[in-house]
N, C-alpha and C positions, 0 to 999 in steps of 0.2 A: 347478951346480945338481943336487941329488940327484933320483932318480927320484920320490921322494915329493913333492918340491917341484914337479916338472914336472907331476905328476898334479893337484896342488892348483891350479896355474896354469890348466891345461886346464879343470878344473871351473868355476873362476871365470869364464873366458872364455865357457863354455857358458851359464852363468847370465846373464851380461851380454847375450848374444845373444838370449835369450828375451824380453827386454822391447823391444817395437817400438812406435814412434809413427807414426800416419798421416802421409803426405806431403801435407798439405792446408793451403794458406794461406787462412785465413778472413777476411782483412782486407777483402775485397770481397763478403762474403756476410752476409745476416741470416737468422735461422732463425725459423720459426713452428712451434709445438708444439701438441699437444692440450690443454695446460694453459691455465687462464685462467678468468675469471669470466664466467658467462653465455655469450653468443654470441661475445665477443671473445677470440681465442686469445692465448697468450703469444707475444711477439716479442722477440728479442734481436738487436741490431745491433752493428756494430763501434763502439767498441773492446771493449765488454763481451763479445762473443761469443768473443774471443780467450782468455778465461778459462773457456771452457765446461767444461773438465775439473774445475774446482773450484766451479762454479756449482750450488748445491744444488737450485735450481728447475729447472735444465735436465737434471740428472743422469739422471732416469728416461727422458728422451726422446732425449738426444744424449750419448754417452759413448764413451770409448776402449776398444777391445778391444786391450789391449797385448800379447797373445799373437800375434794375427794382424797387428797394425799397421794397424788400421782404426778409423774412427768408425762407431758403430752408431746408426742412427736408428730409434726405436721409435714406433709409432703404433697407436691403437685408436679405436673410435668414441666420441668424447667429445661433450659439449654445445657445446664451443668450436670453431666452424668459422668460416672466413673468408667474406666476402661472396660471394654467388652460388654457394655450394656447400653440400651437406649432409655432405660428408666431412671427416674430420680429417686432419692431416698433421704430420709432423716433417720439414720440407723447407726447404732453403736457397734464398734468392732473391738473385740477383746485384744488387749495388749498385756501379755504376761509380765513384760518389763515395761512399765509406764513410759510412753513416748516412743517405743520401738516396735516395729512390725516384724522383725526378723527372729524373734524368739517365740516359738509356737509349740504345739504338742501333737503327738501321734495317738492313734487308737490304743496302742500298747500302754502309753502313759495314762490314758483314760481321762474322763472329765464328766462333770455334771453341771447342767445349767437349769435353774428353776426361775420361773417368773409368774407373777400374778398380773393380769392385764385385761383390757377391754377395748373394743372398738368404740371410739367416741363418736365420730361422724365419718361417713364415706359417701361419695357421690355415686350416681347410677349412670349406666350407659344409655344409649338412645332407645334401647329395648326395655328400659326400666329395671335392668338387672344391676345389682351392686357391683362396683368395680372390685378387683382382687387386690389383696395386699399381703406381702410376705412379712411375717411377724418374728420369725426366728430362723437362723441358718447355722449350719456348720460349713465353713468354706475351706477347701483345700489350698495348700500353698507349696510351691516348689522351693526347695533349698537353693542357694546360689549355685551349688555344684550341679544339682539336677537341671536347673535353668540353663546353665552353660552346656551341659551334656547334650541337651536337645536343641540348642541354639535358639532358645526363646528370648524375646527382648525384656520380658518381665517375669515375676515370680507367680503369676496367676495360675491357679489350677481350678478345676470345676468345684461347685458346691456339692458335697455328698448329701446334704440335707437342706430342704427348703420347707418351711411350715407356713401354709397360707391360711388366711381367713377368706373364705369363699362362700358367698351366699349364706352367711350366718353359721357356717360349719368350719371345722378345722381339718385341713387337708394336708397330707404329707407326700412329698416327692423325694425320691432318692436316685442314685445313679447305678447303672448296671454295666458291667464290662461286656463289650461287643464280642470280643474274642478271648475265651478263657485260657487260650494257650499263648497269649501275648507275653513277650519278654518284659523284663523289668524296665527296660528303656522305653518300650512301646507303651507301657502303662502310664508313663508320665505325660503322654500327649493327650490333649483335651478330646480329640476325636476318637480316642480309644473307648470313651465312655458315652453311653446313651441314657435317656430318661426311662425310668420305670413307668408303670401304668398309674401309679399313685394310689393313695389310700385315704378314705374320708372317714373320720370318726362319726359314730352314730349320733351322739348328743349334739343338739343344736345350741350353740352358745349365744347366737344373735349379738345383741349389744350388752349382754350381761358380763360381769366379771368372771374370768376363768383362770385356772392354773395349768401351766404347761411345765413338763419336766423332760429333759433330754439326758439320757445316760449313755455314756460311751465306754466300752472296754475293748480289749483285743478281739477283733473279729465280730463285734456285736454293737448294735445301736438300738436303744429302746426309747420310744416317745410315750409319755403318759399324759392323759387329759383328765384334769380334776380328780387325780388319785383313783380313777375309776375305770377308765378305758386304757388299754395298753396296745402298742404296736411294736413288735420286736423284729429286727432284721439281724439274722445270724446265718450268714451264708458265704459262699466263695467270693462274692463281690465285696463284702465287708472285710474279709481277710486280705484280699488283694489291695484294698484301699489303704491298708497299713503302710504302704510305701510313702504316703503323703504326710506332710505336717498339716495341721488344721488350726482354725481359730473359730470361736463362737461369735455370732452376730445377733443382735436383737433390736427391735424398733419398728420402723415403718419404711419398707422397701416397696413403694407404690408401683403397681403393675399396669398402668395405663398412660397413654399419650393423648387421650381425648382432651379437647379444649374445655377448660373450666372444671376438669376433674380434680379431686383432692381426697385425702384421707387424714384422719387424726386418730392416733393410737395412744391409749393411756397405759403406762406401766406403773404399777403400785409397788412391786418388789421385783428385784432381779439379783440373782446371786450365782456365782460360778465357783466350782472347786475342782482341784486336780489331785 
């Protein structure tokens, strides 16, 4: 092979390397985006979500960054929000059975979610502070029997875990039971649970790539940042939370209604196991 041919081969190899796809299996995730009519946002479940890269309706909100090998989730304050919230999202929701919301897991079943991600772009408020965005969640869910027992119109329960990107740092919020003597039926009501004070990891991630891991087992929840910092919750609140079913969420749940505000979150990898 001549030197000229060798150079040509090298150039070709370089070009090939530049095109990277994210390592994310979407067969057990549905996505909710800010698009949609009126209050109801757009939702795309498996198997349709597997073709997200060519879905024209999804493209503004969920698309490949093939230079970095990531999926970008884009959100802004739209009129289409989900029940019980004023904020819009481009966020994945775990579906243990593809296409179905009614098969979920308890803390006793356990689960692990791992992701490698970065904030791509995010707007600032009028004081020059970056807006907030939730990048991972564990959301509670009532079974149909629990829903009927307390006379609620849907299966919604509070989120036991919200992980924020806030001012370049990773912040964790969880729920605490207001009355430790609450009955099993009382536990099912959203107003039985309040917000804790929150916890902020020391490391500043800024706009760099970082790793997050969430581990759940009976009565226990651990969040790990970059395999280096750990926050564990192992208390009466976690044990009592065992009454709920749950599902993982990941992506971009944008926390602002400011005009012109937006966020883009890149996910390089995302995996869940139970």
